C-alpha positions in Angstrom: 5.4 -11.5 32.6 5.6 -14.2 30.0 9.3 -14.3 28.9 8.2 -15.5 25.4 7.0 -12.0 24.6 10.7 -11.0 24.2 11.0 -12.0 20.6 13.6 -11.7 17.8 12.7 -8.1 16.8 10.2 -6.7 19.3 8.4 -7.3 22.5 4.9 -8.6 21.7 2.1 -10.7 23.3 -1.6 -10.8 24.3 -2.5 -7.7 26.3 -3.6 -8.4 29.8 -2.5 -12.0 29.6 1.1 -12.1 28.6 1.7 -8.6 30.2 -0.1 -6.7 32.9 0.0 -2.9 33.4 2.8 -3.4 36.0 4.7 -5.5 33.5 4.6 -2.6 31.0 6.0 -0.2 33.7 8.8 -2.8 34.3 9.4 -3.0 30.5 9.7 0.8 30.4 12.2 0.7 33.2 14.2 -2.0 31.5 14.2 -0.3 28.1 15.1 3.1 29.7 18.0 1.5 31.6 19.2 -0.3 28.5 19.1 2.8 26.3 20.9 4.9 29.0 23.6 2.3 29.1 24.1 2.9 25.4 24.1 6.7 25.6 20.5 7.3 24.6 18.3 9.4 26.9 16.2 11.5 24.5 13.3 9.3 23.3 10.3 9.5 21.1 7.2 7.4 22.1 4.4 6.7 19.6 1.4 4.4 19.6 -1.1 2.6 17.3 -4.9 2.7 17.8 -5.3 -0.6 19.7 -7.7 -0.5 22.7 -4.8 -1.0 25.1 -2.3 1.4 23.4 -3.2 4.6 25.3 -2.9 2.8 28.7 0.3 1.0 27.7 1.8 4.3 26.5 1.1 5.9 29.9 2.6 2.9 31.7 5.8 2.5 29.6 6.3 6.3 29.7 6.2 6.1 33.5 8.9 3.5 33.4 11.1 5.4 31.0 10.8 8.7 32.9 11.7 6.9 36.2 15.1 5.9 34.8 15.9 9.6 33.8 15.1 9.4 30.1 13.3 12.4 28.5 10.3 11.5 26.5 8.5 13.2 23.6 5.0 11.8 23.2 4.2 11.9 19.5 0.7 10.5 19.9 -1.2 8.0 17.7 0.6 7.5 14.4 1.9 4.8 11.9 5.2 3.2 12.9 7.1 4.9 10.0 6.0 8.3 11.4 7.6 7.2 14.7 10.8 6.3 12.9 10.6 9.7 11.1 10.2 11.5 14.4 13.6 10.2 15.6 15.3 12.0 12.7 13.0 15.0 12.6 13.1 15.7 16.4 16.8 14.7 16.7 16.0 12.0 19.2 18.4 9.2 20.3 15.9 6.4 20.2 12.4 5.5 21.2 9.5 3.1 21.7 6.5 2.4 19.4 3.6 0.8 21.1 2.1 -1.6 18.5 1.5 -5.2 17.6 1.7 -4.4 13.9 -0.5 -6.8 11.9 -1.4 -9.1 14.9 -5.0 -9.5 15.9 -6.6 -6.9 18.2 -6.0 -8.7 21.5 -2.2 -8.3 21.0 0.0 -5.4 21.8 3.7 -4.8 22.0 6.7 -2.5 21.7 9.2 -1.8 18.8 12.4 -0.4 20.2 15.0 1.8 18.6 18.5 3.2 19.3 18.7 6.0 16.8 17.0 4.5 13.8 18.5 1.0 14.5 15.9 -1.5 15.8 16.9 -3.3 19.0 16.6 -7.1 18.3 17.8 -10.5 19.1 20.2 -10.9 22.0 19.8 -7.2 22.9 16.1 -7.6 23.5 17.0 -10.5 25.9 19.4 -8.1 27.7 16.4 -5.9 28.5 14.7 -9.0 30.0 17.8 -9.6 32.1 17.7 -6.0 33.4 14.0 -6.5 34.3 14.6 -9.9 36.0 17.5 -8.5 38.0 15.6 -5.2 38.7 18.9 -3.4 38.0 17.1 -0.2 36.9 18.6 3.2 36.5 17.0 5.9 38.6 16.3 9.5 37.7 13.5 11.9 36.8 13.0 12.5 33.1 10.9 15.2 31.4 7.8 14.6 29.4 6.7 16.7 26.4 4.7 16.2 23.2 5.0 17.0 19.5 3.1 16.8 16.3 5.2 14.8 13.8 2.4 13.8 11.3 2.3 17.3 9.8 6.1 17.5 9.1 6.0 13.9 7.8 3.2 14.8 5.3 5.2 17.9 4.3 8.4 15.9 3.7 6.6 13.4 1.4 4.8 16.2 -0.4 8.2 17.9 -1.1 10.0 14.7 -2.1 7.5 12.9 -4.2 6.3 14.0 -7.6 3.5 12.2 -9.5 3.5 13.3 -13.1 -0.1 12.5 -13.8 -3.2 11.8 -11.7 -4.0 8.2 -10.9 -7.1 6.5 -9.5 -6.3 4.4 -6.5 -8.1 2.4 -3.8 -6.8 2.4 -0.2 -7.7 -0.1 2.5 -5.9 0.6 5.8 -7.6 -2.2 7.7 -8.8 0.4 10.4 -5.2 0.8 11.5 -3.2 4.0 11.7 -2.0 4.4 8.1 -5.2 5.5 6.5 -5.7 8.9 8.2 -2.2 9.8 7.3 -1.9 8.3 3.8 -5.2 9.4 2.3 -4.6 13.2 2.7 -1.0 12.7 1.3 -2.3 10.8 -1.7 -5.1 13.4 -2.4 -2.6 16.2 -2.1 -0.5 14.5 -4.8 -3.5 14.8 -7.1 -4.6 11.2 -6.9 -8.3 10.2 -7.1 -8.6 8.2 -3.8 -11.3 5.7 -3.1 -10.8 4.6 0.5 -12.3 1.9 2.7 -11.6 1.0 6.3 -9.4 4.1 6.7 -11.0 5.2 10.0 -9.0 4.0 13.1 -10.6 1.2 15.1 -8.3 -0.9 17.2 -10.8 -3.8 17.2 -10.2 -4.2 13.4 -13.9 -4.9 12.8 -13.7 -5.5 9.0 -10.7 -7.7 8.7 -7.3 -8.2 10.3 -4.9 -5.5 9.3 -2.6 -7.8 7.4 -2.4 -7.3 3.7 -0.3 -10.5 3.1 -3.4 -12.6 3.7 -5.5 -12.9 0.6 -8.8 -12.9 2.5 -8.1 -9.5 3.9 -7.7 -8.0 0.4 -11.0 -9.2 -1.0 -12.9 -5.9 -0.5 -10.0 -3.9 -2.0 -9.9 -6.2 -5.0 -13.6 -5.7 -5.5 -13.2 -1.9 -5.2 -10.4 -1.9 -7.8 -12.4 -4.0 -10.3 -15.7 -2.2 -9.8 -14.3 1.3 -10.1 -11.7 0.6 -12.8 -8.9 1.9 -10.6 -5.2 2.0 -11.6 -4.3 0.0 -8.4 -5.2 -0.7 -4.9 -3.0 -0.2 -1.8 -3.5 -2.1 1.5 -1.7 -1.2 4.7 -1.1 -3.2 7.8 -2.1 -2.1 11.3 0.8 0.2 11.9 1.6 1.2 8.4 5.0 -0.3 7.8 3.8 -3.0 5.3 2.2 -2.5 2.0 -0.1 -4.8 0.0 -0.8 -4.0 -3.7 -3.5 -4.9 -6.1 -2.9 -4.4 -9.8 -5.4 -2.9 -12.3 -6.9 -6.3 -13.0 -7.5 -7.1 -9.3 -4.5 -9.4 -8.8 -2.3 -9.3 -5.7 1.2 -8.0 -6.4 3.6 -9.6 -3.8 6.5 -8.0 -2.2 9.1 -9.6 -4.4 7.3 -8.3 -7.5 7.3 -4.8 -6.1 11.0 -5.2 -5.5 11.4 -5.9 -9.3 9.6 -2.7 -10.1 11.5 -0.6 -7.6 14.9 -2.1 -8.3 14.6 -1.5 -12.0 13.9 2.2 -11.5 16.8 2.6 -9.0 19.2 0.7 -11.3 18.3 3.1 -14.2 19.8 5.9 -12.0 22.3 3.9 -9.9 24.0 1.1 -11.9 25.4 -1.7 -9.7 23.3 -0.8 -6.7 22.9 -3.4 -3.9 19.5 -4.8 -2.9 18.5 -7.0 0.1 15.6 -9.4 0.2 14.7 -12.5 2.2 14.3 -16.2 2.0 10.6 -16.2 1.0 11.2 -14.2 -2.2 11.0 -15.6 -5.8 14.1 -16.6 -7.7 12.8 -14.5 -10.5 13.4 -11.4 -8.3 17.0 -12.2 -7.5 17.6 -13.1 -11.2 16.0 -9.8 -12.4 18.2 -7.6 -10.2 21.3 -9.4 -11.3 20.3 -9.3 -15.0 19.8 -5.5 -14.7 23.3 -5.0 -13.3 22.4 -5.0 -9.6 23.7 -6.9 -6.6 21.1 -9.1 -4.9 21.6 -10.5 -1.4 19.3 -13.1 0.2 19.0 -12.5 3.9 16.9 -13.4 7.0 13.3 -12.3 7.3 12.5 -9.5 9.8 12.6 -5.7 9.7 15.3 -5.4 12.3 17.6 -7.9 10.6 17.0 -6.4 7.2 17.8 -2.8 8.4 21.0 -4.0 9.9 22.1 -5.9 6.8 21.2 -2.8 4.7 23.6 -0.6 6.6 26.3 -3.3 6.4 26.0 -3.7 2.7 25.1 0.0 1.9 22.0 -1.2 0.0 19.7 1.2 -1.8 16.6 -0.8 -1.1 15.4 -3.8 0.8 12.1 -5.6 0.7 10.2 -8.6 2.1 7.3 -10.7 0.8 5.4 -9.3 3.7 5.4 -5.9 2.2 8.1 -4.2 4.3 9.9 -1.9 1.9 13.1 -0.1 3.1 14.2 2.8 0.9 17.7 4.2 1.5 17.5 5.6 -2.0 16.1 9.2 -1.5 14.9 8.2 2.0 16.1 7.1 5.5 16.4 3.4 5.2 13.4 2.3 7.4 10.3 0.4 6.3 7.5 2.8 5.3 4.4 1.6 3.4 3.1 5.1 2.8 6.3 6.3 1.3 6.6 3.0 -0.7 3.2 3.5 -2.1 4.1 7.0 -3.2 7.3 5.7 -4.9 5.2 3.1 -6.8 2.8 5.8 -7.9 5.7 7.9 -9.2 6.9 5.0 -11.3 3.4 4.2 -12.7 2.8 7.8 -13.6 6.2 8.3 -15.3 6.1 5.0 -17.2 2.6 5.4 -18.4 2.2 1.6 -17.9 0.0 -0.5 -15.7 1.5 -2.7 -13.0 0.9 -5.8 -15.0 2.6 -4.3 -18.0 5.6 -3.4 -15.9 5.9 -7.0 -14.8 4.9 -8.6 -18.2 8.5 -9.7 -19.0 9.1 -11.5 -15.7 9.4 -15.2 -16.4 6.3 -17.1 -15.4 6.5 -19.3 -12.3 3.9 -20.9 -10.2 4.0 -20.1 -6.5 1.9 -20.1 -3.3 1.4 -17.1 -1.0 2.7 -17.5 2.5 1.2 -20.5 4.1 0.9 -20.4 7.9 0.8 -23.6 9.9 0.0 -23.3 13.6 2.9 -24.4 15.8 3.4 -23.4 19.5 6.1 -20.7 20.2 7.9 -23.2 22.4 8.1 -25.9 19.7 8.4 -24.0 16.3 12.1 -23.5 16.2 12.9 -27.1 17.2 10.5 -28.3 14.5 12.3 -26.2 11.9 15.7 -27.5 13.1 14.6 -31.1 12.5 13.1 -30.3 9.1 16.4 -28.5 8.2 18.5 -31.5 9.3 16.3 -33.9 7.2 16.5 -32.0 4.0 20.2 -31.0 4.4 21.1 -34.7 4.1 19.2 -35.1 0.9 19.1 -31.8 -1.1 20.9 -28.6 -1.6 19.5 -26.0 0.9 19.9 -22.4 2.1 19.6 -22.3 5.9 20.2 -18.7 6.9 16.6 -18.5 8.1 14.7 -21.8 8.4 15.3 -24.0 5.4 14.9 -23.2 1.7 15.1 -26.5 -0.2 16.5 -26.1 -3.7 15.5 -28.1 -6.8 16.4 -27.6 -10.4 12.9 -26.4 -11.2 11.7 -24.8 -8.0 12.1 -24.5 -4.2 10.2 -24.8 -0.9 10.6 -23.0 2.4 9.9 -23.8 6.0 10.7 -21.2 8.7 9.5 -20.2 12.1 7.6 -16.9 12.4 9.2 -14.5 14.9 5.9 -12.7 15.6 3.3 -15.5 15.8 3.0 -19.1 16.9 3.1 -20.4 13.3 5.5 -21.9 10.8 5.6 -20.0 7.5 5.8 -22.1 4.2 6.2 -20.9 0.6 6.7 -22.8 -2.6 7.7 -21.9 -6.2 8.2 -24.0 -9.3 8.2 -23.8 -13.1 4.9 -25.7 -13.5 1.8 -26.2 -11.4 2.4 -30.0 -11.4 5.9 -29.5 -10.0 4.7 -26.9 -7.5 2.3 -29.5 -6.1 5.0 -32.2 -6.0 7.4 -29.9 -4.1 4.7 -28.8 -1.7 3.5 -32.4 -1.0 7.1 -33.5 -0.4 8.0 -30.8 2.1 4.6 -30.7 3.9 4.6 -34.5 4.4 8.1 -34.3 6.0 6.9 -31.4 8.2 3.7 -33.2 9.2 5.6 -36.3 10.2 8.1 -34.3 12.3 5.3 -32.3 14.0 3.6 -35.6 15.0 6.8 -37.0 16.6 
């Protein structure tokens, strides 16, 4: 078993290469032991539609049962439905078998105690249990439950769209489409869907709506059909991508502006959490409208933890994770987020571009991903941070965000892929290019050392 699969906020790697079937059983035993040590024995287990997910579900369940944990198998579903199951079925934690937006050859496990994601040092404690083979022993019971139906019912009862909207949906052949499309149709939307059948080989494009190339067909659909918006989901349905009525990509920080304004109209002074990749305009907008904006580390586990600490109403990431505590449970759910966006659009009578028309104009890049091996990426970022700290004002809570009077640039290590993530923003295109060239030249030099 490759120890590098034990990452910051999940266990993830290439199926069959980084983890064998026996490894997955061992992971089940380790997770079951860890959860029992923390008073959790009633667990939900869900899975995405990857080709290895059925097998891995069987193997990890064998491991969990062998420790004495009771397991409810909730079947193939989006990750938010798995989170919902913990609340709905009154479970004490669980395992979701998914590699989220990663390519088809990957698989992995998202772990929960209650609704809290297990992450960081706690994931490494599970690796220690596995290495020491200090497993609990027992005989758990296995049962199954349908959670998709009550999830749909919950959204139907808690979302109200005041007028019909025409929307496009691209689920990237992941698990979200088969759940989201019926919900949206039931809310009286006219739905034009592509790639909403489940296929774990992801034959049309990778199920990652943050990559512009993956949104091309949805952009074409919105423009050709004259739709109000397009919604893209990642492979396991916890990240949303949005296309406005003109066919432009609406990034996560722009969605945060739309959502935060609506929440602040009802809850003055509310707290919002976002991360280091987000635009300065978003933080400024929240503060301007009377909210409290906190910049934090990227990653769903880290964001959820910070939300609870700060009692935030909403958190969001550039990658499309949207966490609603306002009217919801505080976990990231792209299907629910899309319904909240539709509510706002219908009630306002405005288009997405109109809702954002007063946000100051800046020039920015999308997320830029630079290949860097897992065993080198954090060391590279550390050196880049040290270089810029000596010369500029920086924020270093997660990688390094280098601050200039007229923009900023970011370099951080991805916790899910062997890449560095870069993003840049400035008040002019010329300055954007200058900031990007400066930071990329330093990064390039350090990578070659």
